[in-house]
C-alpha positions as CSV (number, residue, x, y, z in Angstrom):
1,M,39.9,-20.7,56.4
2,M,42.3,-19.9,53.5
3,K,45.8,-18.7,53.3
4,G,46.5,-15.0,52.7
5,P,47.0,-13.3,49.3
6,E,48.8,-15.5,46.8
7,G,51.4,-12.9,46.0
8,E,52.2,-12.6,42.3
9,G,49.5,-10.7,40.5
10,T,47.4,-9.8,43.6
11,R,45.3,-6.8,42.8
12,C,44.9,-4.5,45.9
13,V,42.6,-1.6,46.2
14,V,43.4,0.8,49.1
15,L,40.6,2.7,50.7
16,V,42.1,5.4,53.0
17,N,40.6,8.1,55.1
18,P,43.3,10.8,55.0
19,A,41.9,12.5,58.1
20,R,42.8,9.5,60.1
21,V,46.4,9.1,58.9
22,P,49.0,10.6,61.3
23,R,51.5,12.9,59.7
24,S,54.3,10.8,61.0
25,L,53.0,7.7,59.3
26,K,54.3,7.3,55.8
27,L,51.3,5.1,54.8
28,E,51.8,5.0,51.1
29,E,55.4,4.1,51.5
30,L,54.6,1.4,54.0
31,I,51.9,-0.2,51.8
32,Q,53.9,0.1,48.6
33,G,56.8,-1.6,50.3
34,H,54.7,-4.6,51.4
35,A,53.1,-4.8,48.0
36,R,56.5,-5.0,46.2
37,R,57.9,-7.6,48.6
38,S,54.7,-9.7,48.2
39,G,54.8,-9.5,44.4
40,W,51.5,-7.6,44.2
41,R,50.6,-5.3,41.4
42,D,50.7,-1.6,42.1
43,P,47.8,-0.8,44.5
44,V,44.9,1.4,43.4
45,W,44.4,4.3,45.9
46,I,41.0,5.6,46.8
47,E,40.3,8.4,49.3
48,T,37.0,8.3,51.2
49,A,34.3,10.8,50.4
50,E,31.3,11.7,52.5
51,N,28.9,11.6,49.6
52,G,30.0,8.1,48.5
53,G,31.5,9.5,45.3
54,D,35.0,8.0,46.0
55,G,35.2,5.7,43.0
56,L,35.6,2.6,45.2
57,D,32.8,0.6,43.5
58,E,34.3,1.3,40.1
59,A,37.8,0.2,41.3
60,L,36.4,-3.1,42.6
61,R,34.5,-3.6,39.4
62,A,37.7,-3.2,37.4
63,G,39.1,-6.2,39.3
64,A,40.6,-6.8,42.8
65,D,41.6,-9.6,45.1
66,L,42.0,-7.5,48.3
67,L,40.4,-4.3,49.7
68,L,42.7,-2.7,52.3
69,A,40.7,-0.3,54.6
70,C,42.9,2.3,56.3
71,G,41.0,4.4,58.7
72,G,38.4,4.0,61.5
73,D,35.1,2.3,61.8
74,G,33.5,4.5,59.2
75,T,36.1,3.5,56.6
76,V,35.6,-0.2,57.4
77,A,31.8,0.2,57.2
78,R,32.2,1.8,53.7
79,A,34.4,-1.1,52.6
80,I,31.9,-3.6,53.8
81,Q,29.0,-2.0,51.9
82,A,31.2,-1.9,48.7
83,L,32.1,-5.6,49.0
84,E,28.4,-6.7,48.9
85,S,28.7,-7.8,45.3
86,W,32.3,-9.1,45.5
87,G,32.2,-12.0,47.9
88,Q,35.6,-13.4,46.8
89,V,37.4,-10.1,47.5
90,A,39.0,-10.2,51.0
91,L,39.0,-7.2,53.4
92,A,42.2,-6.3,55.3
93,I,42.2,-3.5,57.9
94,V,44.9,-1.0,59.0
95,P,43.0,0.4,62.1
96,L,43.6,4.1,62.4
97,G,40.4,5.2,64.1
98,S,39.2,5.9,67.7
99,G,37.1,2.7,68.1
100,N,38.4,0.2,65.6
101,L,35.7,-2.2,66.8
102,L,35.8,-4.9,64.1
103,A,39.6,-4.9,64.3
104,R,39.6,-5.3,68.0
105,N,37.1,-8.1,68.0
106,L,39.1,-9.9,65.4
107,N,42.4,-9.4,67.4
108,L,43.9,-7.4,64.6
109,P,47.1,-5.5,65.5
110,R,47.0,-1.7,65.9
111,R,50.5,-1.0,64.6
112,P,50.3,-0.4,60.8
113,E,53.4,-2.4,60.1
114,A,51.9,-5.4,61.9
115,A,48.5,-4.9,60.3
116,M,50.2,-5.0,56.8
117,L,51.8,-8.3,57.7
118,V,48.3,-9.7,58.5
119,A,47.1,-8.4,55.1
120,T,50.0,-10.1,53.2
121,T,50.6,-13.3,55.3
122,G,47.5,-13.8,57.4
123,I,44.6,-16.2,57.3
124,R,41.4,-15.4,55.4
125,R,38.3,-16.3,57.3
126,R,34.6,-15.9,56.5
127,I,32.7,-14.1,59.2
128,D,29.0,-13.3,59.6
129,L,27.4,-9.9,58.9
130,G,24.1,-8.4,60.0
131,L,21.6,-6.8,57.6
132,V,19.3,-3.8,58.3
133,G,17.4,-2.9,55.2
134,D,20.1,-2.4,52.6
135,T,22.8,-1.7,55.2
136,R,25.3,-4.5,56.2
137,F,27.1,-4.3,59.5
138,A,29.9,-6.3,61.2
139,V,29.7,-5.1,64.8
140,A,26.2,-4.1,65.9
141,A,23.0,-2.3,65.1
142,G,20.7,-0.7,67.6
143,I,17.7,1.4,68.5
144,G,17.5,3.8,71.4
145,I,20.2,5.2,73.7
146,D,23.1,3.7,71.8
147,A,22.1,5.6,68.6
148,R,21.7,8.8,70.6
149,M,25.1,8.3,72.3
150,L,26.9,7.7,69.0
151,A,25.2,10.6,67.3
152,D,26.3,13.0,70.0
153,A,30.0,12.0,70.1
154,H,31.6,14.5,67.9
155,G,34.4,13.7,65.4
156,P,37.1,16.1,66.7
157,A,36.6,14.8,70.2
158,K,36.9,11.2,69.0
159,R,40.1,11.9,67.2
160,V,41.6,13.5,70.3
161,F,40.2,11.3,73.2
162,G,39.3,8.1,71.4
163,W,36.6,6.0,73.1
164,L,36.5,8.4,76.0
165,A,34.7,10.9,73.7
166,Y,31.6,8.7,74.2
167,V,31.5,9.0,78.0
168,P,29.8,12.5,78.2
169,S,27.2,11.5,75.7
170,A,26.5,8.2,77.5
171,V,26.0,10.0,80.8
172,I,23.6,12.5,79.3
173,H,21.4,9.8,77.8
174,L,21.4,7.2,80.6
175,L,18.1,8.4,81.9
176,D,16.4,9.2,78.5
177,P,12.8,8.1,78.6
178,E,12.0,4.4,78.3
179,F,10.0,3.1,75.4
180,R,8.0,0.0,74.8
181,V,9.1,-2.5,72.2
182,V,7.7,-5.8,70.9
183,L,10.3,-8.3,69.9
184,E,9.8,-11.2,67.5
185,V,12.9,-13.5,67.7
186,D,13.1,-16.0,64.9
187,R,9.8,-17.9,65.0
188,G,9.3,-17.6,68.8
189,P,6.3,-15.8,70.4
190,A,6.4,-12.0,70.5
191,V,7.5,-10.5,73.8
192,S,6.9,-7.0,75.1
193,R,9.5,-5.0,77.1
194,R,10.1,-1.5,78.3
195,V,13.6,-0.6,77.3
196,R,16.3,2.1,77.1
197,S,17.9,0.4,74.1
198,V,18.0,-2.8,72.1
199,L,21.3,-3.9,70.4
200,V,21.7,-6.6,67.8
201,S,25.3,-7.6,68.0
202,N,27.7,-9.8,66.0
203,V,30.6,-9.4,68.4
204,G,31.2,-9.2,72.2
205,L,33.4,-6.2,72.6
206,L,31.9,-2.7,72.4
207,P,33.3,0.9,72.7
208,G,35.4,1.6,75.8
209,G,36.5,-2.0,75.9
210,I,33.1,-3.1,77.4
211,R,32.8,-6.9,77.1
212,L,29.0,-7.0,76.7
213,L,28.9,-10.6,75.5
214,R,31.2,-13.5,76.5
215,N,30.2,-16.5,74.4
216,T,29.6,-14.9,71.0
217,S,31.2,-15.7,67.7
218,T,31.4,-14.0,64.3
219,E,31.3,-17.4,62.6
220,D,28.3,-19.2,64.2
221,G,25.6,-17.9,61.8
222,L,23.8,-16.2,64.8
223,L,23.3,-12.7,66.2
224,D,22.8,-11.7,69.8
225,V,19.9,-9.4,70.8
226,V,20.7,-7.4,73.9
227,V,17.7,-5.8,75.6
228,I,18.8,-3.0,78.0
229,A,16.2,-1.9,80.4
230,A,18.0,-0.3,83.4
231,R,15.4,2.1,85.0
232,R,17.3,3.9,87.8
233,P,20.9,5.1,88.2
234,R,21.6,2.2,90.6
235,D,20.4,-0.2,87.9
236,W,23.0,1.2,85.6
237,L,25.6,0.9,88.3
238,R,24.7,-2.8,89.0
239,L,24.7,-3.5,85.2
240,A,28.2,-1.9,84.9
241,L,29.5,-4.1,87.7
242,R,28.0,-7.2,86.2
243,L,29.6,-6.6,82.8
244,G,32.8,-8.1,84.2
245,L,31.1,-11.4,84.9
246,R,30.8,-14.3,82.5
247,H,27.0,-14.2,82.5
248,P,26.1,-10.5,83.0
249,E,22.3,-11.0,82.6
250,G,20.3,-9.7,85.5
251,V,18.7,-6.4,86.4
252,G,18.5,-4.3,83.3
253,L,19.9,-6.8,80.8
254,E,18.4,-9.6,78.8
255,T,19.8,-11.5,75.8
256,F,18.5,-13.7,73.0
257,R,20.3,-15.5,70.2
258,C,18.8,-15.5,66.8
259,R,19.0,-15.5,63.0
260,L,16.3,-12.9,62.5
261,V,14.8,-10.3,64.9
262,K,12.0,-7.8,64.4
263,I,11.8,-4.9,66.9
264,F,8.8,-2.7,66.9
265,A,8.7,0.4,69.1
266,E,5.7,2.4,70.1
267,Q,7.1,5.5,68.4
268,A,10.0,6.4,66.1
269,Q,13.4,6.1,67.7
270,P,17.0,6.9,66.6
271,R,18.8,3.9,65.0
272,E,22.4,3.0,64.1
273,A,24.4,0.4,62.4
274,D,28.2,0.1,63.1
275,G,28.1,3.6,64.5
276,E,26.5,5.2,61.4
277,A,23.1,6.8,61.8
278,L,20.1,5.3,60.2
279,A,16.9,7.1,59.7
280,P,14.7,7.2,62.8
281,S,11.9,4.6,62.7
282,R,9.6,2.5,64.8
283,E,11.1,-0.7,63.4
284,L,14.5,-2.3,63.5
285,V,14.5,-5.6,61.5
286,V,17.8,-7.4,61.5
287,E,18.9,-10.7,59.9
288,V,22.2,-12.5,59.8
289,L,24.2,-13.1,56.7
290,P,26.3,-16.2,57.5
291,G,29.9,-16.1,56.2
292,A,29.2,-13.0,54.1
293,L,32.6,-11.3,54.6
294,L,36.0,-12.7,53.7
295,V,38.5,-11.0,56.1
296,C,42.3,-11.2,56.7
297,T,43.1,-12.2,60.3
298,P,46.4,-13.1,62.1
299,A,47.8,-16.5,61.2
300,A,48.4,-17.5,64.8
């Protein structure tokens, strides 16, 4: 762990999703105020763009000590991809989205004022990331129902209802057809399962406050593979009831811990990483990147 930004001369790039900033929140005034009090240089402001043409990569190349992501999970995901070549640049988060999954798993405060205090005075820690192809993720990647559910939860609904926007989509897809997968976990023997979904997770807390994993860590150099194979409505109910237990494995849920997992499905399936859709494929190959992201967290 390292102390927070050193103060004088700190170069901060602010990545902001303007669609996520409430009208009542004077975000620029808030950030500029903290920057001046901390002795930072004037921050560079970048607004997110759907086509990736936001200028963030150029801003980081020009020099930065800190990247401040202001928005939801999509904004954080964009920041993580941009930091791939800049391992010494720390990520700080002002969570303004509906899920804020990485922020919640790192116990980052929701209030922007408190989040800025973490950015200026918090502790910098290195956490693991996962890698799917060229895509890095901090929370989870998956194949099957989770990808369908996330794809069907519409943006306007998420802005209004938060994580509750995922509920109708989840109900619709609970009994989607099963599919067979073959899993190769590290160097262990291949295993075959009929599943609804397979998640590869770096954290324990998922949308809706669901504590899927109890004993996971973002700093152990490992990922958790969660095989979800509930077959009937009562299996989903039993699984939901068991999620409150310390060891929820049982009917419909099986877990593995690994550094590398290869998942091969019998036919192409929807896939996602940190809530962003990946191209459908028969394969999901995920490896861990130990300590790949430097992130600002609360000092306590």
